[in-house]
Structures are given as structure tokens and as C-alpha cells.
C-alpha positions in Angstrom: 2.0 57.8 -14.6 -0.6 60.4 -15.4 -4.3 59.6 -15.7 -4.5 59.8 -19.4 -1.6 57.5 -20.0 -3.2 55.1 -17.5 -6.5 55.3 -19.4 -4.8 54.4 -22.7 -3.1 51.4 -21.2 -6.3 50.2 -19.4 -8.1 50.4 -22.8 -5.6 47.9 -24.2 -6.0 45.6 -21.2 -9.8 45.7 -21.6 -9.4 44.6 -25.3 -7.4 41.6 -24.1 -10.5 40.5 -22.2 -12.7 40.8 -25.2 -10.3 39.0 -27.5 -9.8 41.9 -30.0 -6.0 42.2 -29.6 -4.7 39.3 -31.8 -6.5 40.7 -34.9 -5.5 44.2 -34.2 -1.8 43.4 -33.8 -1.9 41.2 -36.9 -3.1 44.0 -39.1 -1.0 46.7 -37.3 2.2 44.8 -38.2 1.7 45.9 -41.9 0.9 49.7 -41.8 -0.2 51.5 -44.9 2.8 53.3 -46.5 1.4 56.7 -47.4 -0.2 57.9 -44.2 1.5 59.4 -41.2 0.5 56.6 -38.8 2.7 54.2 -40.8 5.6 55.6 -38.8 3.9 55.1 -35.5 4.9 52.4 -33.0 3.1 49.0 -33.1 1.2 49.9 -29.9 -0.2 53.1 -31.4 -1.1 51.5 -34.7 -2.9 48.8 -32.6 -4.8 51.5 -30.8 -5.7 53.0 -34.1 -7.1 49.7 -35.5 -9.1 49.2 -32.3 -10.7 52.6 -32.9 -11.9 51.4 -36.2 -9.7 53.3 -38.6 -6.5 53.0 -40.8 -5.7 56.7 -40.9 -5.7 59.1 -37.9 -3.9 62.4 -37.4 -3.8 65.5 -35.2 -5.9 68.5 -36.0 -3.0 70.4 -37.6 -2.1 67.4 -39.8 -5.6 67.2 -41.1 -5.7 70.9 -41.7 -2.5 70.7 -43.8 -4.3 68.4 -46.3 -7.4 70.6 -46.3 -9.5 68.4 -44.1 -11.3 69.5 -40.9 -12.6 67.7 -37.9 -16.4 67.4 -37.8 -18.1 69.2 -35.0 -18.8 66.9 -32.0 -16.1 64.4 -33.0 -14.1 62.8 -30.2 -10.4 62.2 -30.3 -8.6 59.1 -29.1 -5.2 59.2 -27.6 -1.9 57.6 -28.6 1.2 57.4 -26.4 4.3 59.5 -27.2 7.7 59.2 -25.4 9.0 62.0 -23.3 12.7 62.3 -24.1 15.0 64.5 -22.0 18.5 65.6 -22.9 20.9 65.0 -20.0 24.6 65.4 -19.6 26.6 62.2 -18.9 30.3 62.4 -18.4 30.5 65.6 -20.4 28.4 64.3 -23.3 24.8 65.0 -24.1 22.6 62.0 -23.9 18.9 61.5 -24.6 17.0 59.6 -21.9 13.4 58.2 -22.0 11.8 59.4 -18.7 8.2 58.6 -19.3 5.2 58.9 -21.7 2.6 61.5 -22.5 -0.4 61.4 -24.8 -1.4 63.0 -28.1 -5.0 63.5 -29.3 -5.7 62.3 -32.8 -8.9 62.0 -35.0 -10.0 59.3 -37.4 -10.3 60.1 -41.1 -14.0 59.1 -40.7 -14.4 62.1 -38.3 -13.2 64.6 -40.9 -14.6 66.4 -43.9 -12.9 68.3 -46.7 -10.6 67.6 -49.7 -10.6 64.0 -50.8 -7.5 62.0 -50.0 -5.8 60.0 -52.7 -7.0 56.6 -51.5 -10.6 57.9 -51.1 -10.6 58.5 -54.9 -10.6 54.8 -55.5 -14.0 54.0 -56.9 -14.8 50.4 -56.1 -16.9 48.8 -58.9 -20.2 47.1 -58.2 -18.7 43.7 -57.6 -20.9 40.6 -58.2 -22.1 39.4 -54.8 -21.6 42.8 -53.1 -25.3 42.8 -52.3 -24.8 39.4 -50.6 -22.1 40.9 -48.4 -24.4 43.8 -47.5 -27.2 41.4 -46.7 -24.9 39.8 -44.1 -24.3 43.2 -42.5 -20.8 43.5 -44.0 -19.7 47.0 -45.2 -17.3 47.4 -48.1 -15.0 50.4 -48.4 -11.8 51.6 -49.9 -8.6 52.0 -47.8 -5.0 53.2 -48.5 -2.8 50.8 -50.4 -0.3 48.5 -48.7 2.8 46.7 -50.0 1.9 43.5 -48.3 -1.8 43.1 -49.0 -4.6 44.6 -51.0 -7.6 43.9 -48.8 -8.7 42.5 -45.5 -11.8 41.2 -43.8 -12.4 42.2 -40.1 -14.9 39.9 -38.4 -15.0 42.1 -35.3 -16.0 45.2 -37.4 -17.9 43.2 -40.1 -16.0 45.0 -42.8 -14.3 44.3 -46.0 -11.6 46.9 -46.7 -10.1 47.1 -50.2 -7.1 48.9 -51.7 -7.8 47.4 -55.1 -10.5 47.5 -57.7 -9.8 43.9 -58.7 -12.7 41.4 -58.4 -10.5 38.6 -57.1 -9.4 40.6 -54.1 -13.1 41.2 -53.2 -13.9 37.6 -53.7 -11.0 36.5 -51.5 -12.1 38.7 -48.6 -15.7 37.6 -49.1 -14.6 34.0 -48.8 -13.0 34.8 -45.4 -16.3 36.3 -44.3 -18.1 33.1 -45.5 -15.8 30.8 -43.5 -16.3 33.0 -40.4 -20.1 32.7 -40.8 -19.9 29.0 -41.1 -17.7 28.5 -38.1 -19.7 31.0 -35.9 -16.8 30.7 -33.4 -14.7 33.7 -32.6 -11.2 33.2 -31.4 -10.7 34.5 -27.9 -7.4 35.3 -26.2 -6.7 34.3 -22.6 -7.8 36.6 -19.8 -5.5 39.6 -19.5 -5.0 39.3 -15.7 -2.1 36.8 -16.0 -1.0 36.7 -19.6 -0.9 40.2 -21.0 2.4 41.3 -19.4 4.5 39.5 -22.0 2.8 41.4 -24.8 2.2 44.9 -23.2 5.9 45.3 -22.4 7.2 44.9 -26.0 4.4 47.1 -27.3 5.5 49.9 -25.0 9.1 49.3 -26.0 8.1 49.7 -29.6 7.2 53.4 -29.1 9.8 55.5 -30.7 10.5 59.2 -31.3 8.5 58.9 -34.6 5.4 59.0 -32.4 6.1 62.4 -31.0 
């Protein structure tokens, strides 16, 4: 296992310790349909969420949509399978022999032509100032077939794929309940209990991530 692959896996283990993994996996189960990362494996979409974004791509992918990585921005790395074609009893067969990494950049670290979902102009919702006074940011995100918005307690963010007031109020209600409880859910320490989750995450990586 090379050092960069080991670093990616260690970053996942560290997030088990901080309790961030359950939320990240929950949202990663329902990727946004119109961005390249929707075809990534669950593990890589989880890594993306943990890096605070819903859309990340390689430099050439960004350049193809007339967006360019900001100077000084740092990439994060996803895992990609290394598939080798071998001959088995006279027939060609593809075999997974390991993993490598690929550098990707968050949409927040790019400038250029607006993306379709960035053109969503969120209205000035009633109570939006209350959300901001609680330190909660409100922003537009790509649409999703399963939900139109989300509240991330860890990032203190309401993300909306709809201009409808009721969606904003729904997510604001989640933030209110979180403020009232003042208790963050924490997962068990990673040292004994992460193996059962890490393995299926690795198994989820497919050729779509290459």
C-alpha cells in the first residue's frame, strides 16, 4: 500500500474518532445526479462530504466546463482501483490488484463560468437572519431526486436545492432542534469497530472512480 493511499484511509479512521462518519455516509448515500461525483463509490463520496463539498472534480474536468482552480488551492485525494488485464485459461480477465489515488478539487476552490445549480437565486427567506445569527450559512447546491435540502450540524450549514420557503423552514427546524439538544451524536472509537464499515466502503469502489 503506497503512502498516499494509506493517508486517505487514515483520514477516514480519524473521522470515526471525531464522530463525523455517520452523517457523511448518510448524505453520501444519495448523490446529486448531475455532477461527476454522483458516479463515484460510496467511500469517495464520503470523502468528498468530509471535505465540505458536494461537487469536486479533477483539473481537466473543471477546465472542460470553463472553471479554473484558484491559485493556492489544495487538492484532496480519492481512491481509484488499479485494474489489470490477465489471461486465465486462454480468456482475458480483469483483476483488481490494488488502489491508487486521484487529486480532485472542490467547486469552492474554483472560479469561472457559473454552473447550472449556482444560478439558483435563493430568495431572502423570512428568518434567514436568525439562521445567520446562529452562525449557520445558507447556500444553493445541486438538485437531488431524494431531497431538496439538508442541514449539516458539523458544518453549521443549510444547503438548498429549492427556492421554496417550506424547504428552508424544514432545515431551519432541524438546526433549532440541534441547538436545543446541544448533544452531538458520537460513534464508537474506531480502534475496534471501524473494520465492519471500512471493508464494505472499499468494496464499493468501482471502475467508475477511475
